[in-house]
C-alpha positions, 0 to 999 in steps of 0.5 A: 057224501060225508066229510071222511068219504070226500076227503078220500076222493079228493085224495084219489083225485089224479091232477088235471094235467097233460104233457110234460111242460114246456118252458114259460113262454109268457103268454101264449099257451101250448095246447098239448100241454093242457088236460083233455076235456070234451063237452057233454051232450051238446053236439048231436045231428039234430041239433047241428041240422036246426042250427044249419037251417037257421044260419042259412037264413040268418042277415049278417045283420042277425048274425052279429046282433047274437053275439052282442049283449046289453044291459036292462039299465042301457036298452028299451025294448022299442030298441029291439025292434031295430036291433036284433040282439042275443042276449040281455043281462041285468048288472049288478044294480040294474033295475027292471022297467019301471020299477025299483032295482030292489023288486020282487019276482013280478016287476022282473018277470014284466021286464022280460015280457017287454023285452020279448015283445019289443024283439017280436015286433021287428019287421021281417028277418028270422027271429031267434029267441033272447037269452036273459042272463043275471048274476045268481051267484049265491042264489038268485041274489038280484031278486026281493024274496030270493034264497040267499045261500053262503058265499062260495067261501062259506060252501068251500068249508063243507066239503059236501059235493051232493050239498051243492048239487042241491044249491044249484038246482035250488038257484036254477029254480029261482032263476027261472021264476024270475025270468032269466034262464042264464046264470053266471056261475059258478065262479071257478077261481082260486084265490092265491092273494086275500087282498082281492075283493072277490076272494069270497066267490072262490071255494077254496085256495087249493083246486082240489075243492074246486075240481069236486064242486065245479061239476056237481055245481054245473049239473045242479044248475043245467042238469043232463044237457043231452035231454035238451029242453033245460028250461022246460025241465026246471034248469038254466044255463051255467056259465063257468067263470072267469077264463082264467086265472082271475084268483091269481092276480097280482098283488090281489087287485082287481082286473089285473095281471096273473104272472105265473107259468103256464105250468102254474096257470094249468096246476092250480087255475084251470083244475075246475073247467075240465070237469065243469067241461065234461059237465056240459057247461053251456057257457064260459065267461072270459076274464077281466084280468090278464095273463102276463100281460095280455088280457084273457079277453084278447088271448087267442091261444087260451080262449080257442086253442085251448078252451075250444081245441084241447079241452074240446068247449062246444058251447060259447064264451061270453066275455065280462062287463065291458071286458073286451074294452081293455084289450090292448088296441080296443074301447068298449065300443070297438073290438074285432080283436076279441072276436078274433081271439075267440070271444062269441058274445060281447057283453057290452051292457052300455056300449051295444049299440055302437059295438053292434055298428062297428062289427057289422062293418068289420065283418063286412070288410072282413076284418072279422073272418065270417067263418069266425062269425059263423063259428060264434052264432052256431055256438050261441044258436046251439046253446039256445037250441038245447035250453029249449028257448026255442019252445013257447013253455016257461013251466017256473016262470012267475011262480012265486012260491018257488022264490024263498020256498021252504025247501030252498031255504032248508038247503040254505040252512043246511050250508050254514050250519055245514060250512061254520068254522070252529077256531076256538071253544074254550067251553062255552059252546054249545049255549044252553037253550035254557040261557039268558043271552045277550045278542050283540054287535053290528052283524047281529041283526044285519041280513045285509051285512051277513049275506055280502056283496052281491046281494040286491045290488052290485056292492051289496050296500044300501039294503034294509031288513024290509028287502029281505021278507023270506030271511032271517038274521042270526039274531032272529035265529038265536032268539028262536032257538031259545024262545021254546026252552026258557031261554032269552035273547036279548038283542043289543048292538053296543054289548050294553045290559042291565041285567047280566046275561049267561053268556054274549054271542058278538056277531061282527065283521067285514060289511059288504063288498064286491069286486074292486071295492073290495081290495084292501092292503092288508089283513088286519081286521078293522086296522086303527079302529079297534071298535069291535075288539072294545065290545068284546073287551069291555063284555069280558071285563064284565064278567061275561062268556063271550062267544065270537061269530065273525062274518067275513069274506076271507080270512083275516088277521083278527088274533086280538079279537080271538084272544078276548072270545071265549069261542071263535066261530069263522061263519063267513058270509051265510046268506038269508038263513041266519037260524044255521047258526043257532042250529049249531052254537045253541044246544039243548036244555041241558046244553047237549049239541043238537048239530055239531061244527063240521066246517073245515078251512078251505082258505089258510088263517093267517098268523100275522097280518102281511101273510097275504099269500098263504096257501098250503104247498107253499115254501115256508107255509106258516098259518095261525091255522092250517088248511083243513082245520076246524074245531068241532064238540066231537073233536075239542082243541085248547088255543092258547093266546096268540101273539097281537102282534100284526107283524105287518102295517101299511098306511091305507090308502083312503080315495072313498071317505071325505067326511064322516063321523064328525072327522075327514078321514086322512088324506083329507081336509077342509079348506075354505076360501076366503076365511073371512067370508067362509065359516065352519063349526062343529053341529050334531048330527045323526044323534051324534054330538059334534058329528056334523059341520055347519058351513056359512057362507057371508055372501060378501064374497064369492067363497069355496067351502072344498075337502082336499087331499094333499095329493092326487088320487085315482078315480078311473076305477070308481068313475067306470064302476057307476059309484056315486058321491053320497053328501048327508045334509041340512039345508039351514039358510036358502041360497040367495046366488047359485051354488055349485058342487065340483070335483075338481074342474067338473062343476054341477049346479045344484041351486034347484035341489036347494031351493027345493030343499026344506029348512032344518031337515037332513036330507041326501044328495047322490050324484054319479061321477060320470056326471062330474066327470062329464062336466069336466072332472079329470077322474085320474087326478082328482085333489078335491073330491068335494067342493061346494061354492057360491057368491051369495049367502048360505047356510048348510050343515054337513053329515057326510060326504063319502062314495057309495056303490048303491045307485038308488036315487042317484041324480046328474045335475046340470053343469054349471055355466 
C-alpha cells in the first residue's frame, strides 16, 4: 500500500471504542465500555471434539503441566520424564544444550529434539506435544545467521502494512527452521514516554499505526488459523503483547504503573488488540506492568472479563518472565492469584518445578477451581491443535537455506530503505556514487550497534562481526554502492584522514540495550560527554561536508549534532541490512537519487531534552519535528540553526560503571585500607595511556582496595535480570594468601582463578550478581560494588569494573570462608 493510500486508510479508520465511558474506577475494568472483537478460526466442532477427548484422559498433574513453561537454561530433557510441562522457551541469552548461546540453527534443533525425546520417554499417561517459544521480535534474532529486520520504531516510520505482513511471514519461516513454533510478538505497545527502554519495541506513539500493523503482522506470522496445520504451512503462533498498557508506564520506568483512566487505557493502549484478535492471534502475553497499582498478571477484570469476554479472545494468555511473581501475595514459585485472574500459562523460566508442585496442590484443594484449570488447558490444547503440533511433519525444521535467505534479506533491506527519516538536508544528499567518501563513527562498521537490543543476546551486547555471517554493516553497504562507479569509501572510525574526502558519512548513536537497562533520565544524547559532536565539528572545521546517520531506538535531543551536520538521517535500528542505508544516501554517478526517502516520523522528535511525553494530540504540543515529518529529495525543506539549550538537566544515576576509561565515574571513588599497605598508581591499559590502575598489596597487613559510592543504591533489578560484574584485570604478581572479591557482605574466594591466571596478560572475570547475593550481598542497599581483599602480597592491574548484560563466560566462585 502506498503512503498516500495508507494515510487515507488511517483517517477513515474509526477509533475502536465501546459505549460511552463510565467514571474511572482505578484498576477495575468495565467490559461494557470496551470494543468488541472475536477470535477468528480458533473454535470449530472438530477441534473442540478433539480437545474434549484429550481433556477426558489427562490427569490433574498433566493438566497443570500444560500450564507451565520453563526455560532451556533451567530444565534438562530428563526432567520431562517426570514433569509433563506444556511449553519451553528460550530467554534472550539462554543457550542450546551443550552449545554457546550464539549458535546457528543446528544446536537449537538438536536441543528441541532432545526435549521432545525426554517428554516422549515419560512412562504412562497422555502425551501432549511441547510448544517451543522464542522472542522473534525483529526476525529470529536469537539465531546466528538469521535475517534481522529493523526494530518496530523504525517499521512505524514506513507506513507500509503490506511489507509488515511480508516481514511476519519471513520471521515465521526462519523461526520454524530453528525448531521453534511460537514467536513472542508482535509488540502492540503504544510508548508514551521516550525514556522507557522498550520504546523501540513500539511502532508508534499513536495507536493509528499500531491498529493497521497488528492485523498484518498476525497474518504474516500465522497465516489463516481456520485452515489449521500452521507449522506444516510455514507459519508459527503469534503472541500479541504486552496486555495491557505497558507503553504508558509512569515516567518511563520499565515494569511500572500505567496511571490513566479506563477511557485512556482503551483509547490509547487497547487499539492494537481488536485487529489482532480478529485476525486470529493464538496467544496474548500479559504485561509486567500495572494499571493504577494492580499488576496485569493478577487483574481479572482485564484478563478474563475484558480480553476473554468482551473482546472474544479464544486463544490462551501466557505470562511474561516470572511476571506472576510480582502480583500481590505471590512469589515466582507460588501464585494461584494469576491463574484465577485468567492467566492460562505461567512463564516460569527458573521457577517451573516448585510452581508446578504448588499449582497441583492448589488445584487439589480447590484454591484454583477445576473449572479454571480445565478452561486454561482447553485453550492451550486448542492452540496446539490449530498449530498442527499433534502432527509429526515439520517441513521447514533444520532447513539452513531458509535462515538469512536472499529473499528475506531483500525484504529487510526494503524495510531499511522505507524507514529512514530525513530530518535535514542542506544539499549534500544524495552523494554521488563516484565520490570519495570517508565513513566514520562507532556505528559505521558495527552490525551489533545497528541492530540494537534483542540481538543474539537479551541486551544485544557482547556481539562481534563473526556473529553475523549473513549481514552487512552500513560501511560495507556504502563501499559496495560506490565501488562500481569509481568512487571510494574509506573507513576511519575516529574521522582521521590523509586525503581530504568529498564527504564524510558519520554513523553514531545509542549502543544496544533492552528492557530495564535502557531506561534513561534525560533525552539528551551523550549528556556530559559530547564525543560524537566533537567528531562532527572536527570534520566540519576541516571543510568536509558531513552527513550524520543516527542510530537510535527512540527520538533523542540532538540539536547540537544536527547543527553540526549538513544532512541528518534518523536511521533507527536498521538490523542486518546496512546496505539499505546506502540505497537511499548514495545516488548514481551523476548524483541523481536511486531511491528517495519515504520514512515519516511515527514518534515526535523533541525540541528540548525534557520533552519526555511528547505525543501528537497533547496539549501544548511543541516538537522540534512533528509526528509525520520527513523530508525527501522530491519534497526538500530548509532546516535552520536549532537551539542548543537542552532546557533540562539531570544528574543521571550511575549504578553500573565503577571504573572505566581510567576514571571512577560519579558517584564512585577508590578507597584503600590501610593506605600504608595498599597502593594504587596509573598504568596503561587497552592501548590507552593511564587507562588502568595498578593495585599493590604489600602483604604486611590485611588490606582492601574498594570502589565505593557516596550513598547506597539498589541492584535488585540487575540481580533478577542475571546481570554480571565484569572485571578486566592483569595479574602482575601472584597472591601469597587467599583473595576475596566482594560486593558488600557477599564475599567470594577468587584465589583459584588468580592462581591459574598467567602473569602479564589481560583477562576478564565475570561473576553473576546472584552469586554475590547467595554469598550474603544485600542487593537492595549496595555502597561498595567492588572490593578486593587479601592479607598477603598481590599486584593486580585493573582496566575496568562494571556491570554487563552479556552472560557468556560468567562464573560463580565459592563463598569465602
